[in-house]
C-alpha positions in Angstrom: -33.9 -16.1 5.7 -31.3 -15.3 8.4 -31.8 -12.3 10.3 -29.0 -10.0 11.8 -29.9 -10.9 15.3 -28.8 -14.5 14.4 -25.3 -13.6 12.6 -22.3 -15.0 14.1 -19.4 -12.8 15.3 -16.4 -15.2 14.9 -14.4 -15.8 11.3 -14.6 -19.3 10.1 -11.5 -21.4 10.8 -11.0 -21.8 7.2 -10.6 -17.9 6.8 -7.0 -17.5 6.4 -6.3 -21.2 4.8 -6.3 -22.5 1.5 -9.9 -24.3 0.9 -9.9 -28.2 0.1 -11.4 -29.3 -3.1 -15.4 -28.8 -2.8 -14.8 -26.8 0.4 -16.7 -23.5 0.6 -16.0 -20.6 2.7 -18.9 -19.3 4.5 -18.7 -15.5 5.8 -19.7 -14.1 9.0 -22.8 -12.5 7.3 -24.6 -15.3 5.6 -25.2 -14.7 1.9 -28.9 -15.7 2.5 -28.9 -12.9 5.1 -29.8 -9.3 4.4 -27.7 -7.2 6.6 -27.7 -3.3 7.0 -25.0 -2.1 5.0 -25.9 1.3 3.2 -27.3 3.7 5.6 -27.5 7.5 6.2 -25.2 6.8 9.2 -22.8 4.5 7.5 -22.6 6.9 4.3 -22.2 10.2 6.4 -19.7 8.8 8.8 -17.9 7.3 5.8 -17.6 10.7 4.1 -16.3 12.3 7.4 -13.6 9.7 7.6 -12.5 10.5 3.9 -12.3 14.1 4.5 -10.5 13.9 7.9 -8.1 10.9 6.9 -7.3 12.7 3.5 -6.5 16.0 5.2 -4.5 14.2 7.8 -2.5 11.6 5.3 -2.0 14.7 2.8 -0.2 17.0 5.3 1.9 13.6 6.7 2.8 12.7 3.4 3.9 16.2 2.1 5.6 17.4 5.4 7.3 14.3 6.9 7.2 11.9 4.0 5.2 9.2 5.3 2.0 7.8 4.1 -0.2 5.8 6.5 -3.0 3.4 5.4 -6.0 4.7 6.8 -8.2 1.9 6.9 -7.4 0.1 10.0 -7.8 3.5 12.4 -11.0 4.2 10.3 -12.4 0.5 11.5 -11.1 1.2 15.0 -13.0 4.4 15.2 -16.2 3.0 13.6 -16.3 0.1 16.0 -15.7 2.6 18.9 -18.2 5.0 17.6 -20.8 2.1 17.4 -20.2 0.6 20.7 -20.4 3.9 22.3 -23.5 4.9 21.1 -25.0 1.3 21.8 -25.7 0.3 18.2 -26.4 -3.1 17.4 -25.5 -5.5 14.6 -23.1 -2.7 12.9 -20.6 -5.2 11.1 -22.0 -4.6 7.3 -22.6 -0.5 8.2 -18.8 -0.6 9.5 -17.6 -2.2 6.3 -19.1 0.2 4.2 -18.0 3.1 6.6 -14.3 1.7 6.3 -14.6 1.5 2.4 -15.7 4.8 1.9 -13.2 6.5 4.4 -10.4 4.2 3.1 -10.4 6.1 -0.1 -8.6 8.8 1.7 -5.1 7.0 1.8 -5.2 5.8 -1.8 -6.2 8.9 -3.2 -3.4 10.9 -1.1 -0.8 8.6 -2.1 -1.6 8.7 -6.0 -1.6 12.8 -5.6 1.2 13.6 -3.5 3.8 10.9 -5.1 3.7 12.7 -8.5 1.6 16.2 -8.4 3.8 18.4 -6.0 6.9 17.7 -8.6 5.0 20.4 -11.1 5.7 23.1 -8.4 9.3 21.4 -7.9 10.2 21.9 -11.5 8.9 25.2 -11.1 5.5 24.8 -13.0 2.1 25.7 -11.9 -0.6 23.1 -10.7 -4.1 24.5 -10.8 -6.9 23.2 -8.2 -8.8 21.5 -11.0 -5.8 19.5 -12.3 -5.1 18.1 -9.0 -8.6 17.5 -8.3 -9.7 15.7 -12.0 -6.3 13.8 -12.1 -7.2 12.5 -8.7 -10.9 11.7 -9.5 -10.2 10.2 -12.9 -7.6 8.2 -11.7 -9.4 6.8 -8.6 -12.6 6.0 -10.8 -10.3 4.4 -13.3 -8.6 2.2 -10.5 -12.1 1.0 -9.3 -13.5 0.2 -12.7 -10.2 -2.0 -13.9 -10.1 -3.9 -10.6 -13.8 -5.2 -10.3 -13.5 -7.5 -13.0 -10.7 -9.3 -11.0 -12.7 -9.2 -7.7 -13.6 -12.7 -7.7 -10.2 -14.0 -8.8 -8.1 -12.3 -6.1 -10.7 -12.8 -3.0 -12.5 -16.0 -4.0 -10.4 -18.2 -6.3 -7.2 -17.4 -4.5 -8.6 -17.9 -1.1 -5.9 -18.8 1.4 -3.0 -18.5 -1.2 -2.4 -14.3 -0.5 -1.8 -13.5 3.0 -3.7 -10.0 2.6 -2.1 -8.4 5.9 -3.7 -5.2 6.2 -7.2 -6.8 5.3 -6.5 -9.4 8.0 -5.7 -6.6 10.6 -9.0 -4.6 9.7 -11.2 -7.9 9.7 -9.9 -8.7 13.0 -10.6 -5.2 14.4 -14.3 -5.1 13.0 -15.1 -8.9 13.7 -13.8 -8.4 17.5 -16.0 -5.0 17.8 -18.7 -7.2 17.0 -17.9 -10.2 19.6 -17.2 -7.7 22.5 -15.2 -10.8 24.5 -11.9 -12.2 25.0 -11.2 -11.8 21.3 -11.9 -7.7 21.6 -10.1 -7.5 24.8 -6.9 -9.2 23.5 -6.8 -7.1 20.4 -7.5 -3.8 22.4 -4.7 -4.7 24.7 -2.2 -5.6 22.0 -3.3 -2.5 20.3 -2.6 -0.7 23.3 1.0 -1.8 23.9 1.7 -1.7 20.1 0.1 1.5 19.9 2.0 3.4 22.8 5.2 1.7 21.8 5.1 3.2 18.1 3.7 6.4 19.9 6.8 6.7 22.0 9.1 6.3 19.3 7.4 9.0 16.6 6.6 11.5 19.4 9.1 11.4 22.1 12.0 9.5 20.5 13.3 7.8 23.7 14.6 4.9 21.2 15.5 5.0 17.7 13.0 3.8 15.0 15.8 2.1 12.9 18.8 0.1 14.7 21.9 -0.8 12.7 25.2 -2.2 12.7 26.7 0.9 13.0 25.8 1.0 16.6 29.4 -0.8 17.2 32.8 0.9 16.1 33.2 -2.5 13.8 29.7 -1.9 12.5 30.7 1.8 11.4 34.1 0.8 9.9 32.3 -2.0 8.0 29.8 0.4 6.3 32.5 3.1 5.6 35.1 0.6 4.2 33.1 -2.1 2.4 29.5 -0.7 2.3 28.3 -3.3 4.4 25.3 -2.4 6.5 22.5 -4.1 8.6 19.6 -2.3 9.8 16.2 -2.8 11.1 12.7 -0.9 12.3 12.0 -1.3 15.6 8.4 -0.5 15.2 5.5 -2.8 16.5 3.3 -2.1 13.6 6.0 -3.3 10.9 6.7 -6.6 13.1 3.0 -7.5 13.5 2.9 -7.0 9.6 5.5 -9.7 9.3 3.8 -12.1 11.3 0.7 -11.8 9.2 2.8 -12.3 6.0 4.4 -15.3 7.2 7.7 -16.7 6.8 7.4 -17.9 3.2 6.7 -14.6 1.4 8.9 -12.5 4.4 11.9 -14.7 3.3 11.4 -14.0 -0.3 10.9 -10.6 0.1 14.2 -10.2 2.3 16.1 -12.5 -0.1 15.5 -9.7 -2.6 16.4 -7.1 0.0 19.6 -9.0 0.9 20.5 -9.4 -2.8 20.8 -5.6 -3.1 22.4 -4.6 0.2 24.7 -7.5 0.9 25.8 -8.7 -2.7 25.0 -5.7 -5.4 25.9 -2.6 -3.2 29.3 -4.2 -1.7 30.0 -5.6 -5.4 29.4 -1.8 -6.8 31.4 -0.1 -4.2 34.3 -2.5 -4.9 35.2 -0.8 -8.0 34.3 2.5 -6.5 38.1 3.7 -6.1 38.7 3.5 -9.8 35.8 6.1 -10.6 37.1 9.3 -11.6 33.7 10.9 -12.6 30.2 10.8 -10.8 27.9 8.4 -12.5 23.9 9.0 -12.8 21.9 12.2 -13.7 21.8 14.6 -10.9 24.4 12.7 -8.5 27.6 14.8 -7.7 29.3 12.4 -5.1 31.6 9.7 -6.4 30.6 6.1 -5.5 33.8 5.7 -3.4 32.8 8.6 -1.4 29.0 7.6 -1.1 27.6 5.8 1.9 25.3 2.1 1.0 22.2 4.3 1.5 23.2 6.5 -1.4 24.1 3.8 -3.8 20.9 2.1 -2.6 19.0 5.5 -3.7 20.8 6.2 -6.9 21.7 2.7 -8.1 20.7 -0.5 -6.7 16.9 0.5 -6.1 16.5 1.1 -10.2 17.2 -2.7 -10.4 14.2 -3.1 -8.1 12.2 -0.9 -10.5 13.0 -2.9 -13.6 12.2 -6.3 -11.5 8.9 -4.8 -10.7 8.1 -3.7 -14.2 9.2 -7.1 -15.3 7.3 -8.9 -12.9 4.3 -6.9 -13.7 4.4 -8.0 -17.1 4.9 -11.3 -16.4 1.9 -11.4 -13.9 -0.2 -9.8 -17.0 0.7 -12.6 -19.1 -0.4 -15.1 -16.5 -3.6 -13.3 -16.1 -4.4 -13.2 -19.7 -6.9 -15.8 -19.0 -9.1 -14.2 -16.4 -8.6 -10.7 -18.7 -10.1 -12.6 -21.6 -13.1 -13.9 -19.4 -13.5 -10.5 -18.0 -13.4 -9.0 -21.7 -15.6 -12.1 -22.8 -18.4 -11.5 -19.8 -18.3 -8.0 -21.0 -19.0 -8.8 -24.9 -21.7 -11.4 -23.9 -23.5 -8.8 -21.6 -23.3 -6.2 -24.3 -24.8 -8.5 -26.8 -27.9 -9.0 -25.1 -26.9 -12.3 -23.2 -27.8 -10.7 -20.0 -27.5 -13.3 -17.0 -30.5 -13.3 -14.5 -28.8 -12.4 -11.3 -31.4 -13.9 -9.1 -29.1 -17.0 -9.0 -26.2 -15.1 -8.0 -25.3 -15.2 -4.3 -25.7 -11.7 -2.4 -22.0 -11.9 -1.4 -20.8 -12.6 -5.2 -22.6 -9.7 -6.8 -20.9 -7.3 -8.5 -21.9 -4.2 -10.6 -23.1 -5.2 -13.8 -20.2 -5.5 -16.6 -22.5 -3.4 -18.6 -22.5 -0.7 -16.2 -18.7 -1.0 -15.6 -18.1 -0.4 -19.5 -20.3 2.4 -19.7 -18.6 4.4 -16.8 -15.4 3.3 -18.0 -16.1 4.8 -21.4 -17.4 7.9 -19.7 -14.2 8.0 -17.4 -12.2 7.7 -20.5 -14.2 10.5 -22.5 -13.8 12.7 -19.2 -10.0 12.3 -19.6 -9.8 13.0 -23.0 -11.4 16.2 -22.5 -9.4 17.2 -19.5 -6.2 16.3 -21.2 -7.2 18.5 -24.3 -8.7 21.6 -22.8 -6.9 21.5 -19.3 -3.4 20.4 -20.2 -2.3 19.5 -23.7 -4.2 21.4 -26.1 -3.4 19.2 -28.9 -5.4 16.7 -30.2 -3.0 14.1 -31.5 -0.8 14.5 -27.9 -4.1 14.1 -26.1 -5.1 11.0 -27.7 -1.7 9.7 -27.3 -1.8 10.8 -23.7 -5.2 8.8 -23.3 -3.5 5.8 -24.5 -0.7 5.8 -22.1 -2.8 6.0 -19.3 -5.2 3.5 -20.1 -2.9 0.7 -21.1 -0.6 1.1 -18.3 -3.3 1.4 -15.8 -5.1 -1.4 -17.3 -2.0 -3.7 -17.3 -0.5 -2.7 -13.9 -3.8 -3.1 -12.0 -3.5 -6.7 -11.5 0.3 -5.9 -10.2 -1.0 -3.6 -7.6 -3.7 -5.9 -6.4 -0.9 -8.7 -6.4 1.4 -6.6 -4.2 -1.0 -5.4 -1.6 -2.2 -9.3 -1.4 1.2 -10.5 -0.6 3.1 -8.1 1.5 0.6 -5.0 2.0 2.5 -2.3 0.4 1.8 -1.0 -2.9 5.2 -0.2 -4.8 2.8 2.2 -6.5 5.9 4.9 -6.6 7.9 2.3 -8.5 5.4 1.5 -11.1 4.7 5.2 -11.5 8.4 6.1 -12.0 8.2 3.5 -14.8 4.8 5.1 -16.4 6.8 8.4 -16.1 9.8 7.0 -18.0 7.8 5.1 -20.8 5.3 8.2 -21.0 8.1 10.5 -21.4 9.7 8.7 -24.1 6.5 8.4 -26.0 5.7 12.1 -25.6 9.2 13.2 -26.8 8.9 10.9 -30.0 6.0 12.6 -30.8 7.4 15.8 -30.2 6.3 17.0 -26.8 9.1 17.9 -24.7 10.5 20.8 -22.5 8.2 22.5 -20.1 4.6 21.6 -21.5 6.0 17.8 -21.8 7.0 17.7 -18.3 3.5 19.2 -17.1 1.7 16.2 -19.3 3.8 13.8 -18.0 3.1 14.6 -14.4 -0.4 15.1 -15.0 -0.5 11.5 -16.9 1.7 9.9 -13.9 -0.7 11.5 -11.2 -3.8 9.5 -13.0 -2.0 6.4 -13.3 -0.3 6.5 -10.1 -3.9 7.1 -8.5 -5.6 4.5 -10.5 -2.9 1.9 -9.4 -3.0 3.1 -5.8 -6.8 2.6 -6.0 -6.7 -0.8 -7.1 -4.3 -2.0 -4.7 -6.2 -0.4 -1.9 -9.7 -1.6 -3.3 -8.6 -5.1 -3.3 -8.3 -5.0 0.4 -11.8 -3.6 1.0 -13.1 -6.1 -1.1 -11.2 -8.8 1.0 -12.4 -7.7 4.0 -15.8 -7.7 2.3 -15.6 -11.4 1.4 -14.5 -12.4 4.4 -17.3 -10.6 6.5 -20.0 -11.1 4.0 -20.7 -7.9 2.6 -22.5 -7.0 -0.8 -19.6 -6.3 -3.1 -21.7 -4.3 -5.7 -22.6 -1.8 -2.6 -19.0 -1.5 -1.5 -18.1 -0.8 -5.4 -20.9 1.7 -6.2 -20.2 3.8 -2.7 -16.7 3.7 -3.3 -16.7 6.3 -5.9 -18.3 8.7 -3.7 -15.2 8.2 -1.2 -13.1 8.8 -4.2 -14.7 12.2 -4.9 -14.5 13.7 -1.2 -11.3 12.2 -1.0 -9.9 14.0 -4.4 -11.6 17.3 -3.6 -10.0 17.4 0.0 -6.5 16.4 -1.2 -6.7 19.1 -4.0 -7.5 21.7 -1.4 -4.9 20.8 1.0 -2.2 20.5 -1.1 -2.8 24.1 -2.4 -3.1 25.4 0.9 0.2 23.7 2.1 2.1 24.8 -1.1 1.1 28.7 -0.3 2.0 27.9 3.2 5.4 26.2 3.3 6.2 25.7 -0.5 7.9 22.7 -2.2 11.3 24.3 -2.6 13.7 26.6 -0.6 14.0 26.5 3.2 11.7 24.9 5.2 9.7 23.8 2.1 7.5 20.2 2.2 9.7 17.3 2.2 7.6 15.4 -0.4 10.4 12.8 -1.2 8.6 10.8 -3.8 7.7 13.8 -5.6 11.2 15.0 -5.8 12.3 11.6 -7.3 10.0 12.0 -9.8 11.0 15.4 -10.7 14.6 14.3 -10.7 13.7 11.4 -13.2 11.5 13.5 -15.5 14.0 16.6 -16.0 16.6 14.6 -18.3 14.0 12.6 -20.2 12.2 16.0 -21.1 15.2 18.3 -21.3 17.9 15.7 -22.4 20.2 13.5 -19.9 20.9 10.0 -18.8 18.6 7.4 -17.7 19.5 4.5 -16.0 18.3 1.8 -18.8 21.0 -0.7 -17.8 20.1 -0.8 -14.1 16.1 -1.3 -15.5 17.3 -4.1 -17.7 19.3 -5.6 -15.0 16.2 -5.7 -12.8 14.1 -7.1 -15.8 16.4 -9.9 -16.5 16.7 -11.2 -12.9 12.8 -11.2 -12.9 12.8 -13.3 -15.7 15.6 -15.6 -14.2 13.7 -15.7 -10.7 10.4 -16.9 -12.6 12.3 -19.6 -14.5 13.2 -21.1 -11.0 9.7 -20.7 -9.6 10.6 -17.8 -7.2 7.8 -14.9 -6.8 9.3 -12.2 -8.9 7.2 -9.5 -7.7 7.9 -10.6 -3.9 11.5 -10.5 -4.5 11.7 -7.3 -6.8 9.5 -5.6 -3.8 12.5 -6.4 -1.6 14.9 -4.7 -3.8 12.9 -1.3 -4.1 11.6 -1.1 -0.5 14.3 0.0 2.0 16.3 -2.6 4.1 15.0 -1.4 7.3 11.3 -1.9 6.5 12.1 -5.5 5.1 13.8 -6.9 7.9 11.1 -6.8 10.3 8.9 -8.8 8.2 11.5 -11.7 8.3 11.8 -10.9 12.3 7.6 -11.3 12.4 7.8 -14.2 9.9 10.1 -16.0 12.4 7.8 -15.5 15.1 5.0 -16.8 13.2 6.9 -19.8 12.4 8.1 -20.3 15.7 4.7 -20.1 17.5 3.0 -22.5 15.2 5.9 -25.0 15.2 5.6 -25.4 19.0 4.9 -29.0 20.2 1.0 -29.8 21.3 -2.0 -30.7 19.8 -3.7 -29.6 16.4 -6.0 -27.7 18.6 -3.5 -26.1 20.4 -1.2 -25.2 17.4 -4.2 -23.4 16.0 -5.2 -21.6 18.8 -1.4 -20.3 19.2 -1.5 -19.1 15.4 -4.8 -17.4 16.1 -3.6 -15.7 19.1 -0.6 -14.2 17.4 -2.7 -13.2 14.5 -4.9 -11.2 16.8 -1.9 -9.7 18.6 -0.2 -8.8 15.4 -3.2 -7.1 14.2 -3.4 -5.2 17.6 0.1 -4.0 16.7 -0.7 -2.8 13.1 -4.0 -1.3 14.4 -2.5 0.5 17.1 0.7 1.7 15.5 -1.4 3.0 12.5 -4.1 4.9 15.2 -1.2 6.4 17.2 0.8 7.0 14.0 -2.3 9.5 13.0 -2.3 10.7 16.6 1.4 11.9 16.4 1.0 13.4 13.1 -1.9 15.3 14.5 0.3 16.8 17.5 3.1 17.8 15.0 0.6 19.6 12.9 -0.4 21.5 16.1 3.0 22.4 17.0 3.4 19.7 19.7 7.1 19.0 19.2 8.5 16.8 22.1 11.0 14.7 20.2 14.2 14.4 21.9 16.3 15.1 18.6 19.8 15.0 20.8 19.1 11.9 22.5 17.3 10.2 19.7 21.0 10.4 17.8 23.1 9.3 20.6 24.4 5.8 21.1 22.3 5.3 24.2 19.1 5.4 22.2 20.2 3.0 19.8 21.0 0.7 22.5 17.6 1.6 24.1 16.3 0.5 20.7 17.8 -2.9 20.8 16.5 -3.7 24.3 13.0 -2.5 23.4 12.9 -4.3 20.3 14.1 -7.5 22.0 11.2 -6.8 24.9 8.3 -6.7 22.6 9.4 -9.7 20.6 9.8 -11.5 23.7 6.2 -10.6 24.8 4.8 -11.2 21.5 6.0 -14.7 21.6 5.2 -15.2 25.2 1.4 -14.0 24.8 1.2 -16.1 21.7 2.2 -19.2 23.4 -0.3 -18.6 26.2 -3.4 -19.6 23.9 -5.4 -22.4 24.9 -7.8 -24.4 22.6 -11.6 -23.1 22.7 -13.8 -25.6 24.6 -16.3 -27.3 22.7 
């Protein structure tokens, strides 16, 4: 039996690539070892991280409109505290700390994307409604994802980039190694973190540069609605490197289709428009900016594409779904397999336990909907079916999106959920105020379930690479979810009383405002952009016919242009670095060094994003708004962006093969 003292501190060379036939991946912590994972230290530290980051993420998401992923900063803190206190062999415990604590980001996203819409619509949300919708949605996401763990993290090894999981894993491994690898990660994290910190805190150069920087660019945007934008952040650049050129190009192809084909095409016919088109839209198409056309029209095509890509993904995953259901039936039928032959690193919670917990959660949802929301058994059963069917079907879509691009299109899937649930609820006689309340609570549960499914697959992939016990990650994830749900509910109530969601000085809550705008016409009568959803769905089908990944393409259509273009820049850096002449060992060393630098950029950017948010929370406003809005800040943005790209390439090419 291998002990903790003999465990290696480097990822195997096949960690990020596809395996050859018959080749097995051996994680850092051997399947035959018994590493320390669940301890009083790891559990209590994980709970503390869940509370702190739930509060920080909820405030930032509602006040500023940005939700950060907590996994990376939590991993950095866990490694740092472990090293400062002189703890040894912390890898297994750090995975548990990160897994429990990372519940915060996904629970926050699920809650704040939907539930503030109740306040925006003039309705009241009680503490128990926010808490239970977040808690039950989180539990549902965990339980529905576990049967697909092996498929995503083991069977598809090397086929998906898993950018956030890669960065977090590099942080955890480098913390154990404490050598050149750790030093490189720390230096790149410091550079990327300070770079992003200056942008968000001081505003010395603009976060987004566009072709409007030149006079001809402004004319082009006004006359033809053509504009090109790129986010200058180091973290997004690092994300693009890890995603790679293939997927970055597909994502950007979707984005370019919207911004350089559809928006100019739509606007070309704008002079003939004499009335505003679209629910709640007052401005004529001819008077809209490209950004407004994207928000009101083009983005809905992306939502339709994501929904259809999800349906296609469900059909393609039907074999895995059948296998999971078959395993459940065989276990319940008494044909229980002996688990002694199952490797520790492949041991999940038993299917019998998962089904038992799933039935218990659904029963609790039924009681919650009946006595806490609806008060009508027929409407309650319909609502329960909506929650279960949509959560079950879109779980694989959320996991797939995270695996490809590191961004969960949960707001797009939730919008589709709201539309479908509203149509069903109206058809069974539930509309108006009570219908809006029911639809938003349903949306809250589903949104949290999908956010959890996407976030949890990251945790499980980290565990797979490092050699954690999946069953322990799965079991303790429930605790992190409960702590995060209670924290988010409390913070949301406090922020509503302090700032409010409507009126002057109100919380921004952009996603919740979008949800409120969608649901109001559905429940009170109004127009819904069905043709745009249909166009997106048809496009996803066409892409599937020509073997283009429809989900990645539709994600590009839905996510703003400025967040997609840096992915392509990062992907091009990855291609350039890996393609320089040299021996195979030299090329491999360059790729790996680039991955470490990219991980440092992501980690540093995420951590300093939290610091910047906390400074804003405590009233430290050092942002040079006047300068940031000037042309000089944009020029400075171009210069600094080129500088960090050049540094990234230069430092990656310095790699030297390890001496055998």
